[in-house]
N, C-alpha and C positions, 0 to 999 in steps of 0.2 A: 504494500500500500504506500503510495507516494507520500501521503501526509506523515506517516511514521518515519519513513526514511529521510525525508527532508527537514522535518521540524524537530525530530528527536524528543518527543513528548515524554513526560514522566508517566509512571505507571498509573497514577491517578487520572491524568488527562486521557490516557488510552481507555480506561474504564468509563470515564464520562462520555467519550466519543462512542463507545460501544453501546452504552445505555441510550444515547441519543439516536443512534442508528436503529436500535430495537424499537424505540418509540415511533420513529418514522415508518418503519416496516409494518408495525401494528396498524398505523393509520392507513397505509396503502392497502393492507389486507382487506379492509372494509369496503374498498372500491371494487367495482366490477373489473375482473381481470387481476386484481390484487397487485397491480403495479409490476408485474413480472416482465413486461415488455419495456425495457429501459428506454429504448428509442422512442416509444410512444408517450412517455411521460411529458406532461405539459403544465401550464399555469394552474389548471384546476387541481392537479395532483399536488402541487406545492401548497395550494390553499388547504387541501385536505391534511397535509403533513402539519402545517402550522396549527390548524384547528385541533389536530391530535395532541399537540403539545399543551393545549389549553386544559386537557383533562388528565394530566399526569398526576400520579399519587406518589407519596413517599413509600419507603420500604415497609412501613407499618400500616399502609393503606389510607392514610389521611391525604386529603387534597393538598397539592402544593400551592403555595402562594405565588403571586405573579412574579416576584423577584426570583424565587427559587426556580420557577419554570423557565425563566429567561436564560439561565445558564446552560441547560442542555440544548435549547434551541440555538443559542449562539454557537455552541460547539458543533452542532449539526451543520450549520452554515459554513463554519470554518473548514470542516472536512470536505463538504460539498464543493466549496470554492477551490480547494486543492485538487479535487478530482477532475475539474474542468481542464480540458486540453489547452496548453499554452498559458496557464495561469500559475504564477509562482505561489508556493505554499508558505513562504515566509510571512512573518507578521508585517502588517502595513500600518 
């Protein structure tokens, strides 16, 4: 994964990125086709992912506050940005 090799994240950051990817995947699973055709993903799918982050819960099942939810969403976009062809993974 380019994000890991280029940014050398800590173990905690990798865990956060993994949880963020899981949340995005769960949101896409609810859509027709489940987001399995990567080339077919579009704006509506990104809206679905962002909406999915609005319903995140903590490890003990309580709803996350908006500040707490913003962290995994930010991490998801950081990794997604790195996955785009021709975009540097470094911090900007």
